[in-house]
C-alpha atoms as a printed R data frame, in Angstrom:
    type eleno elety resid chain resno      x      y       z
1   ATOM     1    CA   MET     A     1  0.000  0.000   0.000
2   ATOM     2    CA   ASN     A     2  1.476  3.340  -1.078
3   ATOM     3    CA   THR     A     3  0.893  6.593   0.762
4   ATOM     4    CA   GLU     A     4 -0.712  9.696  -0.731
5   ATOM     5    CA   SER     A     5  1.468 12.190  -2.581
6   ATOM     6    CA   THR     A     6  2.373 15.440  -0.840
7   ATOM     7    CA   LEU     A     7  2.764 18.928  -2.321
8   ATOM     8    CA   THR     A     8  5.286 21.295  -0.748
9   ATOM     9    CA   THR     A     9  7.158 24.460  -1.691
10  ATOM    10    CA   PHE     A    10 10.921 24.585  -2.089
11  ATOM    11    CA   VAL     A    11 12.778 27.897  -2.296
12  ATOM    12    CA   ALA     A    12 15.294 27.938  -5.153
13  ATOM    13    CA   SER     A    13 18.728 29.488  -4.731
14  ATOM    14    CA   ASP     A    14 17.500 32.819  -6.167
15  ATOM    15    CA   GLY     A    15 14.460 32.960  -3.861
16  ATOM    16    CA   ASP     A    16 11.754 31.854  -6.299
17  ATOM    17    CA   ASN     A    17  9.309 29.189  -5.199
18  ATOM    18    CA   VAL     A    18  9.503 25.711  -6.750
19  ATOM    19    CA   ALA     A    19  6.522 23.396  -6.209
20  ATOM    20    CA   ILE     A    20  7.589 19.883  -5.200
21  ATOM    21    CA   GLN     A    21  5.411 16.778  -5.305
22  ATOM    22    CA   ASP     A    22  6.524 13.624  -3.476
23  ATOM    23    CA   TRP     A    23  5.203 10.098  -3.920
24  ATOM    24    CA   PRO     A    24  6.826  8.168  -1.009
25  ATOM    25    CA   LEU     A    25  6.696  4.433  -0.462
26  ATOM    26    CA   GLY     A    26  4.285  3.085   2.114
27  ATOM    27    CA   PRO     A    27  5.437  1.856   5.546
28  ATOM    28    CA   GLY     A    28  7.543 -1.288   5.525
29  ATOM    29    CA   ARG     A    29  8.401 -1.102   1.826
30  ATOM    30    CA   THR     A    30 12.018 -1.657   0.716
31  ATOM    31    CA   LEU     A    31 13.341  1.371  -1.166
32  ATOM    32    CA   ARG     A    32 15.166  0.500  -4.403
33  ATOM    33    CA   GLY     A    33 15.894  4.095  -5.433
34  ATOM    34    CA   VAL     A    34 14.504  7.600  -5.867
35  ATOM    35    CA   VAL     A    35 13.234  8.844  -9.236
36  ATOM    36    CA   VAL     A    36 13.191 12.594  -9.936
37  ATOM    37    CA   LEU     A    37 10.568 13.464 -12.588
38  ATOM    38    CA   VAL     A    38 11.161 16.406 -14.957
39  ATOM    39    CA   HIS     A    39  8.042 17.396 -16.923
40  ATOM    40    CA   GLY     A    40  7.685 18.908 -20.388
41  ATOM    41    CA   LEU     A    41  6.853 22.308 -21.874
42  ATOM    42    CA   GLY     A    42  3.607 23.897 -20.694
43  ATOM    43    CA   GLU     A    43  2.655 21.107 -18.275
44  ATOM    44    CA   HIS     A    44  3.395 20.166 -14.649
45  ATOM    45    CA   ALA     A    45  4.507 17.297 -12.412
46  ATOM    46    CA   GLY     A    46  0.977 16.401 -11.329
47  ATOM    47    CA   ARG     A    47  0.282 14.944 -14.787
48  ATOM    48    CA   TYR     A    48  2.691 12.102 -13.915
49  ATOM    49    CA   ASP     A    49  0.711 10.761 -10.955
50  ATOM    50    CA   HIS     A    50  0.053  7.432 -12.696
51  ATOM    51    CA   VAL     A    51  3.731  7.084 -13.668
52  ATOM    52    CA   ALA     A    52  4.823  7.853 -10.107
53  ATOM    53    CA   ARG     A    53  2.392  5.315  -8.630
54  ATOM    54    CA   GLN     A    54  3.628  2.636 -11.003
55  ATOM    55    CA   LEU     A    55  7.199  3.392  -9.934
56  ATOM    56    CA   ASN     A    56  6.025  3.192  -6.303
57  ATOM    57    CA   ASP     A    57  4.634 -0.286  -7.002
58  ATOM    58    CA   TRP     A    58  8.083 -1.297  -8.264
59  ATOM    59    CA   GLY     A    59  9.788 -0.013  -5.102
60  ATOM    60    CA   PHE     A    60 10.894  3.485  -6.135
61  ATOM    61    CA   ALA     A    61 10.068  6.681  -4.276
62  ATOM    62    CA   VAL     A    62  9.313  9.542  -6.677
63  ATOM    63    CA   ARG     A    63  9.830 13.294  -6.474
64  ATOM    64    CA   GLY     A    64  8.481 15.610  -9.153
65  ATOM    65    CA   TYR     A    65  8.663 19.374  -9.383
66  ATOM    66    CA   ASP     A    66  7.127 22.116 -11.491
67  ATOM    67    CA   GLN     A    67  9.795 23.844 -13.550
68  ATOM    68    CA   TYR     A    68 10.190 27.631 -13.509
69  ATOM    69    CA   GLY     A    69  7.208 29.317 -15.169
70  ATOM    70    CA   HIS     A    70  5.132 26.133 -14.964
71  ATOM    71    CA   GLY     A    71  2.449 24.628 -12.751
72  ATOM    72    CA   GLU     A    72  2.480 25.853  -9.160
73  ATOM    73    CA   SER     A    73  6.035 27.229  -9.339
74  ATOM    74    CA   GLY     A    74  6.989 30.882  -9.590
75  ATOM    75    CA   GLY     A    75  7.781 32.900 -12.701
76  ATOM    76    CA   PRO     A    76  5.759 34.101 -15.692
77  ATOM    77    CA   ARG     A    77  4.250 31.220 -17.667
78  ATOM    78    CA   GLY     A    78  6.808 29.965 -20.189
79  ATOM    79    CA   GLY     A    79  9.369 32.536 -19.095
80  ATOM    80    CA   LEU     A    80 13.072 31.981 -18.482
81  ATOM    81    CA   PRO     A    81 15.078 34.656 -16.608
82  ATOM    82    CA   THR     A    82 18.521 33.185 -17.418
83  ATOM    83    CA   ASP     A    83 19.782 30.708 -19.996
84  ATOM    84    CA   ASN     A    84 20.562 28.027 -17.400
85  ATOM    85    CA   ARG     A    85 17.652 28.550 -14.989
86  ATOM    86    CA   LEU     A    86 16.056 25.131 -15.650
87  ATOM    87    CA   LEU     A    87 19.386 23.388 -15.073
88  ATOM    88    CA   ASP     A    88 20.026 25.415 -11.902
89  ATOM    89    CA   ASP     A    89 16.603 24.472 -10.524
90  ATOM    90    CA   LEU     A    90 17.202 20.780 -11.230
91  ATOM    91    CA   ALA     A    91 20.519 21.038  -9.365
92  ATOM    92    CA   ASP     A    92 18.707 22.618  -6.391
93  ATOM    93    CA   VAL     A    93 16.059 19.877  -6.415
94  ATOM    94    CA   ILE     A    94 18.682 17.131  -6.584
95  ATOM    95    CA   ASP     A    95 20.681 18.707  -3.744
96  ATOM    96    CA   SER     A    96 17.586 18.896  -1.523
97  ATOM    97    CA   THR     A    97 16.569 15.340  -2.483
98  ATOM    98    CA   ARG     A    98 20.028 13.908  -1.773
99  ATOM    99    CA   ALA     A    99 19.954 15.587   1.651
100 ATOM   100    CA   ARG     A   100 16.882 13.498   2.542
101 ATOM   101    CA   MET     A   101 18.222 10.218   1.128
102 ATOM   102    CA   LYS     A   102 20.326  7.553   2.797
103 ATOM   103    CA   ALA     A   103 23.852  7.168   1.457
104 ATOM   104    CA   ARG     A   104 24.255  4.880  -1.556
105 ATOM   105    CA   THR     A   105 20.545  5.095  -2.469
106 ATOM   106    CA   PRO     A   106 20.382  5.382  -6.290
107 ATOM   107    CA   LEU     A   107 18.927  8.569  -7.772
108 ATOM   108    CA   ILE     A   108 17.449  8.261 -11.265
109 ATOM   109    CA   LEU     A   109 16.383 11.154 -13.487
110 ATOM   110    CA   LEU     A   110 13.280 10.655 -15.646
111 ATOM   111    CA   GLY     A   111 12.504 13.501 -18.041
112 ATOM   112    CA   HIS     A   112  9.826 13.832 -20.719
113 ATOM   113    CA   SER     A   113 10.000 16.067 -23.825
114 ATOM   114    CA   MET     A   114 11.517 19.407 -22.729
115 ATOM   115    CA   GLY     A   115 12.125 17.712 -19.369
116 ATOM   116    CA   GLY     A   116 14.002 14.968 -21.208
117 ATOM   117    CA   LEU     A   117 16.189 17.635 -22.767
118 ATOM   118    CA   VAL     A   118 16.727 19.358 -19.387
119 ATOM   119    CA   ALA     A   119 17.693 16.029 -17.783
120 ATOM   120    CA   GLY     A   120 19.900 15.042 -20.726
121 ATOM   121    CA   ARG     A   121 21.638 18.424 -20.768
122 ATOM   122    CA   PHE     A   122 22.126 18.195 -17.003
123 ATOM   123    CA   VAL     A   123 23.880 14.841 -17.418
124 ATOM   124    CA   ALA     A   124 25.871 15.963 -20.467
125 ATOM   125    CA   LEU     A   125 27.271 18.920 -18.526
126 ATOM   126    CA   ALA     A   126 27.888 16.761 -15.405
127 ATOM   127    CA   ILE     A   127 26.209 19.374 -13.186
128 ATOM   128    CA   ARG     A   128 25.504 16.828 -10.423
129 ATOM   129    CA   PRO     A   129 26.177 13.085 -10.248
130 ATOM   130    CA   VAL     A   130 23.160 10.807 -10.683
131 ATOM   131    CA   GLU     A   131 23.024  7.038 -11.045
132 ATOM   132    CA   ALA     A   132 20.897  6.736 -14.198
133 ATOM   133    CA   LEU     A   133 18.836  8.648 -16.740
134 ATOM   134    CA   VAL     A   134 15.558  7.908 -18.514
135 ATOM   135    CA   MET     A   135 14.528 10.151 -21.422
136 ATOM   136    CA   SER     A   136 10.961  9.950 -22.747
137 ATOM   137    CA   SER     A   137 10.380 11.568 -26.179
138 ATOM   138    CA   PRO     A   138 13.133 14.105 -25.398
139 ATOM   139    CA   ALA     A   139 13.245 17.400 -27.291
140 ATOM   140    CA   LEU     A   140 16.619 16.629 -28.889
141 ATOM   141    CA   ASP     A   141 15.294 17.928 -32.225
142 ATOM   142    CA   PRO     A   142 12.340 20.307 -31.796
143 ATOM   143    CA   GLY     A   143 11.596 20.077 -35.524
144 ATOM   144    CA   LEU     A   144 11.513 23.832 -36.151
145 ATOM   145    CA   ASN     A   145 10.364 25.135 -39.513
146 ATOM   146    CA   ALA     A   146 12.174 27.989 -41.311
147 ATOM   147    CA   VAL     A   147 10.044 30.709 -39.693
148 ATOM   148    CA   GLN     A   148 10.509 29.260 -36.208
149 ATOM   149    CA   LYS     A   149 14.271 29.000 -36.720
150 ATOM   150    CA   LEU     A   150 14.328 32.675 -37.691
151 ATOM   151    CA   LEU     A   151 12.313 33.626 -34.597
152 ATOM   152    CA   VAL     A   152 14.646 31.639 -32.329
153 ATOM   153    CA   ALA     A   153 17.650 33.365 -33.910
154 ATOM   154    CA   VAL     A   154 16.224 36.888 -33.618
155 ATOM   155    CA   LEU     A   155 13.693 37.022 -30.757
156 ATOM   156    CA   PRO     A   156 16.045 36.190 -27.844
157 ATOM   157    CA   LYS     A   157 18.306 39.092 -28.878
158 ATOM   158    CA   ILE     A   158 15.609 41.767 -29.147
159 ATOM   159    CA   ALA     A   159 12.933 40.506 -26.727
160 ATOM   160    CA   PRO     A   160 14.137 37.452 -24.758
161 ATOM   161    CA   ASN     A   161 11.217 37.663 -22.316
162 ATOM   162    CA   LEU     A   162  8.450 38.110 -24.878
163 ATOM   163    CA   ARG     A   163  6.159 35.103 -24.519
164 ATOM   164    CA   VAL     A   164  4.203 33.748 -27.462
165 ATOM   165    CA   GLY     A   165  2.060 30.674 -28.158
166 ATOM   166    CA   ASN     A   166  4.141 27.495 -28.280
167 ATOM   167    CA   GLY     A   167  2.151 26.092 -31.206
168 ATOM   168    CA   LEU     A   168  1.547 22.745 -29.511
169 ATOM   169    CA   ASP     A   169 -1.470 20.904 -30.933
170 ATOM   170    CA   ALA     A   170 -3.026 19.116 -27.938
171 ATOM   171    CA   SER     A   171 -4.720 16.557 -30.191
172 ATOM   172    CA   LEU     A   172 -1.265 15.147 -31.007
173 ATOM   173    CA   ILE     A   173 -0.091 14.382 -27.474
174 ATOM   174    CA   SER     A   174 -1.878 11.001 -27.373
175 ATOM   175    CA   HIS     A   175 -4.310  8.813 -29.294
176 ATOM   176    CA   ASP     A   176 -6.409  8.658 -26.103
177 ATOM   177    CA   PRO     A   177 -9.255 11.238 -26.313
178 ATOM   178    CA   ALA     A   178 -9.564 11.264 -22.508
179 ATOM   179    CA   VAL     A   179 -5.907 12.315 -22.147
180 ATOM   180    CA   VAL     A   180 -6.364 15.104 -24.708
181 ATOM   181    CA   ALA     A   181 -9.563 16.344 -23.022
182 ATOM   182    CA   ALA     A   182 -7.931 16.326 -19.566
183 ATOM   183    CA   TYR     A   183 -4.920 18.229 -20.925
184 ATOM   184    CA   ARG     A   184 -7.166 20.899 -22.469
185 ATOM   185    CA   ALA     A   185 -9.182 21.235 -19.252
186 ATOM   186    CA   ASP     A   186 -6.132 21.381 -16.959
187 ATOM   187    CA   LYS     A   187 -5.868 24.896 -15.528
188 ATOM   188    CA   LEU     A   188 -2.176 24.374 -14.723
189 ATOM   189    CA   VAL     A   189 -1.343 23.674 -18.385
190 ATOM   190    CA   HIS     A   190 -0.356 26.701 -20.504
191 ATOM   191    CA   ASP     A   191  0.760 27.394 -24.078
192 ATOM   192    CA   ARG     A   192  3.361 30.136 -23.519
193 ATOM   193    CA   VAL     A   193  7.036 30.092 -24.448
194 ATOM   194    CA   SER     A   194  9.560 32.935 -24.316
195 ATOM   195    CA   GLY     A   195 12.284 33.628 -26.852
196 ATOM   196    CA   ARG     A   196 14.959 32.631 -24.344
197 ATOM   197    CA   LEU     A   197 13.225 29.346 -23.488
198 ATOM   198    CA   ALA     A   198 12.718 28.557 -27.187
199 ATOM   199    CA   ARG     A   199 16.430 29.138 -27.783
200 ATOM   200    CA   PHE     A   200 17.351 26.861 -24.856
201 ATOM   201    CA   ILE     A   201 15.339 24.063 -26.475
202 ATOM   202    CA   ALA     A   202 16.525 24.752 -30.034
203 ATOM   203    CA   GLU     A   203 20.217 24.871 -29.108
204 ATOM   204    CA   GLY     A   204 20.253 22.402 -26.217
205 ATOM   205    CA   GLY     A   205 18.962 19.460 -28.229
206 ATOM   206    CA   PRO     A   206 21.664 19.395 -30.925
207 ATOM   207    CA   ALA     A   207 24.340 20.179 -28.310
208 ATOM   208    CA   THR     A   208 23.263 17.110 -26.326
209 ATOM   209    CA   VAL     A   209 23.186 14.884 -29.414
210 ATOM   210    CA   ALA     A   210 26.703 16.078 -30.257
211 ATOM   211    CA   LEU     A   211 27.934 14.712 -26.903
212 ATOM   212    CA   ALA     A   212 26.255 11.303 -27.344
213 ATOM   213    CA   PRO     A   213 29.522  9.531 -28.384
214 ATOM   214    CA   THR     A   214 31.059 10.455 -25.006
215 ATOM   215    CA   TRP     A   215 28.062  9.253 -22.915
216 ATOM   216    CA   LYS     A   216 28.993  7.362 -19.732
217 ATOM   217    CA   LEU     A   217 25.811  7.272 -17.631
218 ATOM   218    CA   PRO     A   218 23.421  4.281 -17.881
219 ATOM   219    CA   THR     A   219 20.564  5.702 -19.949
220 ATOM   220    CA   LEU     A   220 17.230  4.475 -21.267
221 ATOM   221    CA   LEU     A   221 15.939  6.418 -24.269
222 ATOM   222    CA   MET     A   222 12.295  5.777 -25.187
223 ATOM   223    CA   TYR     A   223 10.618  7.742 -27.951
224 ATOM   224    CA   ALA     A   224  7.553  7.845 -30.173
225 ATOM   225    CA   GLY     A   225  7.969  6.963 -33.827
226 ATOM   226    CA   ALA     A   226  4.759  8.824 -34.773
227 ATOM   227    CA   ASP     A   227  5.671 11.922 -32.744
228 ATOM   228    CA   LYS     A   228  4.322 15.117 -34.368
229 ATOM   229    CA   LEU     A   229  5.418 17.476 -31.574
230 ATOM   230    CA   VAL     A   230  9.117 16.582 -31.287
231 ATOM   231    CA   ASN     A   231 11.103 15.258 -34.241
232 ATOM   232    CA   PRO     A   232 12.046 11.623 -33.431
233 ATOM   233    CA   ALA     A   233 15.117 12.091 -35.662
234 ATOM   234    CA   GLY     A   234 16.842 13.713 -32.674
235 ATOM   235    CA   SER     A   235 16.398 10.583 -30.562
236 ATOM   236    CA   ARG     A   236 17.459  8.357 -33.456
237 ATOM   237    CA   ALA     A   237 20.637 10.393 -33.932
238 ATOM   238    CA   PHE     A   238 21.435 10.242 -30.212
239 ATOM   239    CA   ALA     A   239 20.862  6.470 -30.112
240 ATOM   240    CA   ALA     A   240 23.005  5.902 -33.195
241 ATOM   241    CA   ALA     A   241 25.931  7.922 -31.827
242 ATOM   242    CA   ALA     A   242 25.869  6.808 -28.167
243 ATOM   243    CA   PRO     A   243 27.825  3.792 -26.868
244 ATOM   244    CA   LYS     A   244 25.488  0.792 -27.032
245 ATOM   245    CA   GLN     A   245 26.741 -0.641 -23.717
246 ATOM   246    CA   VAL     A   246 25.663  2.593 -21.965
247 ATOM   247    CA   VAL     A   247 22.519  3.749 -23.791
248 ATOM   248    CA   SER     A   248 19.530  1.474 -24.399
249 ATOM   249    CA   SER     A   249 17.024  2.871 -26.890
250 ATOM   250    CA   ARG     A   250 13.504  1.857 -27.798
251 ATOM   251    CA   CYS     A   251 11.297  3.412 -30.478
252 ATOM   252    CA   PHE     A   252  7.533  2.854 -30.174
253 ATOM   253    CA   GLU     A   253  6.712  3.284 -33.844
254 ATOM   254    CA   THR     A   254  2.956  3.912 -33.701
255 ATOM   255    CA   LEU     A   255  2.752  6.042 -30.562
256 ATOM   256    CA   TYR     A   256  2.263  9.798 -30.256
257 ATOM   257    CA   HIS     A   257  4.411 12.108 -28.129
258 ATOM   258    CA   GLU     A   258  3.247 11.233 -24.595
259 ATOM   259    CA   ILE     A   259  4.228  7.574 -24.577
260 ATOM   260    CA   PHE     A   260  3.190  7.060 -20.922
261 ATOM   261    CA   ASN     A   261 -0.278  8.444 -21.732
262 ATOM   262    CA   GLU     A   262 -1.036  6.414 -24.831
263 ATOM   263    CA   LEU     A   263 -3.900  3.958 -25.347
264 ATOM   264    CA   ASN     A   264 -1.343  1.162 -25.496
265 ATOM   265    CA   ALA     A   265  1.197  2.274 -22.894
266 ATOM   266    CA   GLU     A   266  1.760 -1.218 -21.449
267 ATOM   267    CA   PRO     A   267  4.871 -1.929 -23.587
268 ATOM   268    CA   VAL     A   268  6.330  1.443 -22.497
269 ATOM   269    CA   PHE     A   269  5.954  0.640 -18.802
270 ATOM   270    CA   ALA     A   270  7.221 -2.906 -19.424
271 ATOM   271    CA   ALA     A   271 10.376 -1.575 -21.115
272 ATOM   272    CA   LEU     A   272 10.971  0.840 -18.234
273 ATOM   273    CA   LYS     A   273 10.485 -1.899 -15.615
274 ATOM   274    CA   GLN     A   274 12.800 -4.321 -17.433
275 ATOM   275    CA   TRP     A   275 15.552 -1.697 -17.650
276 ATOM   276    CA   LEU     A   276 15.187 -0.649 -14.000
277 ATOM   277    CA   ASP     A   277 15.097 -4.273 -12.834
278 ATOM   278    CA   ALA     A   278 18.351 -5.007 -14.669
279 ATOM   279    CA   ARG     A   279 20.136 -2.150 -12.886
280 ATOM   280    CA   PHE     A   280 18.517 -1.621  -9.483
């Protein structure tokens, strides 16, 4: 029996509030590790309740947080005050999480979409040590068209804090109509993105792929072959370049972007469980 999740506020190093959601194991359970969830653009950690509870069932405590400008955390929606703010916040969350953990307990990062990019960039730059990484449909290639590339090149220089619509088509997140309807009705979901945040995504993806040949951390890369929101070519390029003994990759050819929220998500959870079981 797992306990209820708890929502608390964590103060980041610059004084802004970061909303933290914890899914602890129930009494008497043996802890296999702690998973830190990093959500995607425009959403929030609460959308991963079912993922966290599945991880709980497998023996992992879970901590999620709302990134700057998202969910219950501080900052203008979709804003980004500094280029590295999302990485700095993840470092703060990991530091506070480690402080609560027993020594030698594994800490695993699990990031989806933009969160997959944030987690991957965090590992690539070796900002803090973690024991493993899981990337779900990471934004390694945002698939920008010519106009969007021009905006990313120009907007951050003249108006880095100007926030515009992110262009995300909610009908393409999942084949499950209930997931799409819940996303559209979720008051904590927004569609804003600033020039600086768009540049972080546009530049961070290729920079992470470029470091794939040097990858050393055990990593599971899972991505959607029918993704219309993030170009799966970025994940394919990362998988092709990364050392096979370090990075395991799995493409779910028919799935849309949110692989954990698809009508047929069972193979996704099975692949995650198999990989975790082999390592922890």
